[in-house]
C-alpha positions in Angstrom: -158.0 -44.2 32.8 -160.1 -41.2 33.7 -159.0 -37.6 34.4 -161.4 -35.1 36.1 -161.4 -31.3 36.1 -163.5 -29.0 38.2 -164.8 -25.6 37.3 -167.1 -23.1 39.0 -169.6 -20.3 38.1 -168.8 -16.7 38.6 -171.3 -16.7 41.4 -169.3 -19.1 43.6 -168.4 -17.1 46.8 -164.7 -17.5 46.3 -164.9 -16.1 42.7 -167.2 -13.3 44.0 -164.4 -12.4 46.4 -161.9 -12.6 43.5 -164.1 -10.4 41.3 -164.5 -7.8 44.0 -160.7 -7.6 44.4 -160.1 -7.4 40.6 -162.8 -4.7 40.2 -161.1 -2.6 43.0 -157.8 -2.8 41.1 -159.6 -2.0 37.8 -161.1 1.1 39.3 -157.7 2.2 40.6 -156.2 1.7 37.1 -159.0 3.8 35.5 -158.3 6.7 37.9 -154.5 6.4 37.6 -154.7 6.4 33.8 -156.6 9.8 34.0 -153.8 11.0 36.3 -151.1 10.2 33.7 -150.1 6.7 34.8 -147.2 4.9 33.2 -145.2 1.8 34.1 -142.9 3.8 36.4 -145.6 5.4 38.6 -148.2 2.6 38.3 -150.2 1.7 41.5 -149.2 -1.3 43.6 -152.1 -3.4 44.9 -152.6 -6.6 46.8 -156.3 -6.9 47.7 -157.8 -9.5 50.0 -161.5 -10.1 50.3 -163.5 -12.1 52.8 -167.2 -12.6 52.1 -169.3 -13.9 55.0 -173.0 -13.9 55.7 -174.2 -10.4 55.1 -170.7 -8.9 55.3 -167.7 -8.1 53.0 -164.3 -7.3 54.4 -161.8 -5.8 51.9 -158.2 -5.6 53.1 -154.7 -5.7 51.8 -152.1 -3.1 50.8 -152.4 -0.4 48.2 -150.1 2.4 46.9 -152.0 4.8 44.7 -152.9 8.4 44.0 -156.5 7.5 43.4 -159.4 7.6 45.8 -161.9 4.8 45.4 -165.5 4.5 46.6 -165.0 1.0 48.0 -168.6 0.6 49.2 -169.9 1.4 45.7 -167.5 -0.9 43.9 -168.3 -3.9 46.2 -172.1 -3.4 45.9 -172.1 -2.9 42.1 -169.9 -5.9 41.6 -172.1 -8.2 43.7 -175.3 -6.9 42.1 -173.8 -7.3 38.7 -173.2 -11.0 39.3 -176.9 -11.4 40.1 -176.9 -11.2 43.9 -179.8 -8.8 44.5 -182.0 -10.7 47.0 -181.4 -12.7 50.1 -183.4 -15.4 48.4 -180.3 -16.2 46.3 -178.0 -16.2 49.3 -176.6 -12.6 49.0 -178.0 -9.1 48.5 -175.7 -6.4 47.3 -178.1 -3.7 48.4 -177.9 -4.7 52.1 -174.4 -6.1 52.3 -172.2 -4.6 55.0 -168.8 -3.4 53.7 -165.7 -3.0 55.9 -162.6 -1.3 54.6 -159.3 -2.7 56.0 -156.9 -1.5 53.3 -153.5 -0.1 54.4 -150.6 1.5 52.5 -148.0 -0.7 50.9 -144.9 -1.4 52.9 -142.1 1.0 52.0 -139.7 -1.9 52.0 -141.6 -3.6 49.2 -142.2 -0.4 47.4 -138.5 0.4 46.9 -138.1 -2.9 45.1 -140.9 -2.3 42.6 -140.2 1.2 41.4 -137.7 2.0 38.7 -137.1 5.5 40.0 -136.2 4.5 43.6 -135.4 0.8 43.7 -132.0 -0.7 44.4 -131.6 -2.0 40.8 -133.2 1.1 39.1 -135.8 -1.1 37.3 -139.2 -2.6 38.2 -138.4 -5.7 40.3 -140.7 -8.6 41.2 -143.2 -7.6 43.7 -142.5 -10.7 45.8 -140.5 -13.8 45.6 -142.3 -16.9 44.4 -142.6 -19.8 42.0 -145.2 -19.8 39.2 -146.2 -22.5 36.7 -147.6 -22.4 33.2 -148.9 -25.4 31.2 -150.0 -26.3 27.7 -150.8 -29.5 25.8 -152.2 -30.4 22.4 -155.5 -32.0 23.5 -157.6 -29.0 22.4 -157.4 -26.0 20.0 -156.8 -23.8 23.0 -153.8 -26.0 23.9 -155.3 -26.7 27.3 -156.3 -30.1 28.8 -159.6 -31.3 27.5 -161.3 -31.9 30.9 -160.4 -28.3 31.9 -161.8 -26.9 28.7 -165.0 -28.9 28.9 -165.7 -28.2 32.6 -165.1 -24.5 32.0 -167.3 -24.5 28.9 -170.1 -26.1 30.9 -169.9 -23.4 33.6 -170.1 -20.7 31.0 -173.1 -22.4 29.4 -175.0 -22.3 32.7 -174.2 -18.7 33.2 -175.2 -17.8 29.6 -178.5 -19.7 29.8 -179.9 -16.8 31.9 -182.5 -19.3 33.3 -183.6 -17.8 36.7 -184.1 -21.3 38.0 -180.3 -21.6 38.3 -179.1 -19.1 40.9 -175.6 -17.6 40.4 -173.8 -20.1 42.7 -172.7 -23.4 41.0 -169.9 -25.7 40.3 -169.3 -28.8 38.2 -166.9 -31.6 37.2 -166.2 -33.4 33.9 -164.5 -36.8 33.8 -162.8 -37.8 30.6 -161.8 -41.4 29.5 -158.2 -41.6 28.1 -156.6 -44.3 26.1 -154.3 -46.2 28.4 -151.6 -46.6 25.7 -151.7 -43.4 23.7 -152.8 -41.2 26.6 -155.2 -39.4 24.3 -158.7 -38.3 25.4 -161.6 -40.5 24.1 -165.0 -39.4 25.5 -166.7 -37.8 28.5 -167.5 -40.6 30.9 -169.1 -38.6 33.8 -170.6 -35.2 34.3 -171.4 -33.7 37.7 -173.3 -30.5 38.0 -174.3 -28.7 41.2 -176.3 -25.5 41.1 -178.3 -23.6 43.6 -182.0 -23.6 42.7 -184.2 -20.6 43.0 -187.6 -22.2 43.7 -189.4 -19.0 43.1 -189.1 -19.8 39.4 -189.7 -23.5 39.5 -193.0 -24.6 38.1 -193.9 -28.3 38.3 -191.9 -31.2 39.7 -188.2 -31.0 40.7 -187.2 -33.4 37.9 -187.9 -30.5 35.5 -184.9 -28.7 36.9 -182.6 -31.7 36.4 -183.8 -32.1 32.8 -183.0 -28.5 32.1 -179.6 -28.9 33.8 -178.8 -32.0 31.8 -179.7 -30.3 28.5 -177.5 -27.3 29.2 -174.6 -29.5 30.2 -174.9 -32.0 27.3 -175.3 -29.2 24.7 -172.1 -27.6 26.0 -170.2 -30.9 25.8 -171.6 -31.9 22.4 -169.3 -34.2 20.5 -167.8 -35.7 23.7 -170.8 -37.1 25.5 -172.7 -40.2 24.4 -175.6 -42.3 25.6 -173.4 -44.0 28.2 -172.2 -40.7 29.8 -173.3 -40.6 33.4 -174.9 -37.4 34.7 -175.3 -36.4 38.3 -177.1 -33.3 39.4 -177.1 -31.8 43.0 -176.0 -35.1 44.6 -177.2 -34.3 48.1 -180.7 -34.1 46.6 -181.2 -30.5 47.4 -179.5 -27.1 47.1 -181.8 -24.1 47.7 -180.6 -20.7 46.5 -181.3 -19.2 49.9 -178.6 -21.5 51.2 -176.0 -20.6 48.6 -173.1 -18.3 48.2 -171.9 -16.6 51.5 -175.2 -17.6 53.2 -173.7 -21.1 53.3 -170.0 -20.8 52.5 -167.6 -18.0 53.0 -165.8 -16.5 50.0 -162.0 -15.8 50.1 -159.7 -14.5 47.4 -157.3 -17.0 45.9 -159.0 -20.1 47.2 -159.9 -21.5 43.8 -156.5 -21.3 42.1 -156.6 -24.9 40.9 -160.0 -24.4 39.3 -159.0 -21.1 37.7 -155.7 -22.3 36.4 -155.7 -25.9 34.9 -158.6 -27.6 36.7 -156.3 -30.1 38.6 -155.0 -31.7 35.4 -152.1 -34.1 36.3 -148.8 -32.5 35.5 -150.2 -28.9 35.4 -148.7 -27.8 38.7 -149.6 -24.7 40.7 -147.3 -22.3 42.4 -147.3 -18.7 43.7 -150.4 -17.3 45.2 -153.6 -15.6 44.1 -153.6 -14.1 40.6 -156.5 -11.7 40.0 -156.2 -9.7 43.2 -152.7 -8.2 42.6 -151.3 -5.5 40.4 -149.0 -6.9 37.7 -145.6 -6.1 39.2 -146.4 -8.9 41.6 -145.3 -12.0 39.7 -148.0 -14.1 41.2 -150.1 -12.3 38.6 -147.9 -11.4 35.6 -145.7 -14.5 35.7 -148.7 -16.9 35.9 -149.6 -15.4 32.5 -146.0 -15.3 31.4 -145.4 -19.0 32.2 -148.6 -20.0 30.3 -147.5 -17.8 27.4 -144.2 -19.6 27.1 -145.7 -23.1 27.5 -148.4 -22.4 24.9 -145.9 -21.1 22.3 -143.6 -24.1 22.9 -146.5 -26.6 22.1 -147.9 -24.4 19.3 -144.4 -24.5 17.7 -144.4 -28.3 17.7 -141.4 -28.5 20.0 -143.5 -30.7 22.4 -147.0 -32.0 22.8 -147.1 -31.2 26.5 -145.1 -28.6 28.4 -144.8 -27.3 32.0 -142.9 -24.1 32.7 -141.7 -23.1 36.1 -140.5 -19.5 36.7 -139.1 -18.3 40.0 -138.4 -14.8 41.2 -136.6 -12.9 44.0 -138.3 -9.8 45.4 -137.0 -6.6 43.9 -135.1 -8.4 41.1 -136.5 -8.1 37.6 -135.2 -11.2 35.8 -136.4 -14.7 36.8 -134.3 -16.4 39.4 -134.6 -19.6 37.5 -136.5 -21.1 34.5 -137.3 -24.8 34.4 -139.0 -26.6 31.4 -140.5 -30.1 31.6 -142.0 -31.6 28.4 -142.8 -35.0 29.9 -140.6 -36.8 27.3 -142.5 -35.3 24.4 -140.0 -32.8 23.1 -138.0 -33.0 19.8 -135.0 -31.3 21.4 -133.8 -31.5 25.0 -135.7 -29.6 27.7 -132.4 -27.9 28.7 -132.0 -26.6 25.2 -135.6 -25.3 25.3 -134.7 -23.5 28.5 -131.8 -21.8 26.9 -134.0 -20.7 23.9 -136.7 -19.4 26.3 -134.1 -17.4 28.2 -133.0 -15.7 25.0 -136.3 -15.1 23.4 -138.8 -14.2 26.1 -138.8 -11.0 28.3 -140.1 -12.4 31.6 -139.3 -9.4 33.7 -142.3 -7.6 35.3 -141.9 -4.7 33.0 -141.7 -6.9 29.9 -144.8 -8.9 30.8 -146.8 -5.8 31.8 -146.0 -4.2 28.4 -146.4 -7.4 26.4 -149.7 -8.4 28.0 -151.2 -4.9 28.4 -151.6 -5.6 32.1 -152.3 -2.0 33.1 -155.6 -2.2 31.2 -158.5 -2.1 33.6 -160.7 -4.2 31.4 -158.3 -7.1 31.7 -158.9 -7.1 35.5 -162.7 -7.1 35.0 -162.4 -10.2 32.8 -159.8 -12.5 34.4 -161.8 -13.7 37.5 -164.1 -15.5 35.0 -161.3 -17.3 33.1 -157.5 -16.9 33.1 -156.9 -18.5 29.7 -159.8 -19.4 27.5 -160.2 -15.9 26.0 -158.4 -13.6 23.6 -155.9 -12.4 26.1 -152.4 -11.3 25.0 -150.8 -14.1 26.9 -152.9 -16.6 24.8 -151.2 -15.5 21.6 -148.9 -17.8 19.8 -146.8 -15.1 18.2 -143.4 -16.6 19.2 -143.9 -19.8 17.2 -141.7 -18.9 14.2 -138.8 -17.6 16.4 -139.0 -20.8 18.6 -138.9 -23.0 15.5 -136.0 -21.1 14.0 -134.0 -21.4 17.2 -134.8 -25.1 17.4 -133.7 -25.8 13.8 -130.4 -24.1 14.6 -129.8 -26.7 17.3 
């Protein structure tokens, strides 16, 4: 059997929209920190971005003491990604920026402030269901197709070859053993990237050879002479017809790609992650659920684990916790749920503090990758406690 995961470059229009939203929140956090921000007076943000041909609309709801130069943030973000000329599909210098941000609803605000809320603690910024996932296929405790597809995208970004414009996406298909369900090899690689022909010298096949080398170097150890490689399958993708010149960008539209790459069993819940301040559990609990799942697998309690967390708006503790180890656990899933309930602080305040989610630099990093980095929610510091609790059972 084959399992495929998709990933995208930071220049994909949907990720550009995500990055703009995250950078707006990061700027707010920087200014709020200078004003003496703490967890009780933190800003509340839900930023939505629409990126169309030559225009960027930034909307959503914000509660903050800061004043931000939205036009400057949008342009600097777009230019920083590499969009500085219409020849690559988007130009941050000439982009039109519209501000449609409004204040946060007071009915939501009272549920997310410890000083004025009904329960006198920071409640969940919205109701919702979030999932986390981990498995033992890779050192990162993530699915192999997801890790490889993500690694390939980072390799194209890091190559700095101007032939490959910022917009691109790819897929990696991995062969699995039908009996053991363990990954064997990369069977197929698909790479699509906008081409800036201003830098192409010679025949078009030179571009494909370069793409193949970048991809295969990134996937070394998993590709072989029989691995199929497909590049720009329509036959053409000119950079001038990339990003928002060809496709609109919208926050939250690439959740599957950003999370677990569509790996079977790794479900997706909630809403967009990177465009919200962390009292909104779409953000913090997406990290919290991953943290729990990863520590369960790292502790050896299961080889595969999915964690579902649900929340009620204004209420701090999870409404429910559900664990599914797909029959791989050494103790019952219900017992693991009980242990998780005792050991993990999955309230918004607990996750904000544990994961340092009021740090602006975190928001500048997460649109690129939610998990494959040295984030606090990627730590496995709960392993010994989980093992101790499991032995007691």
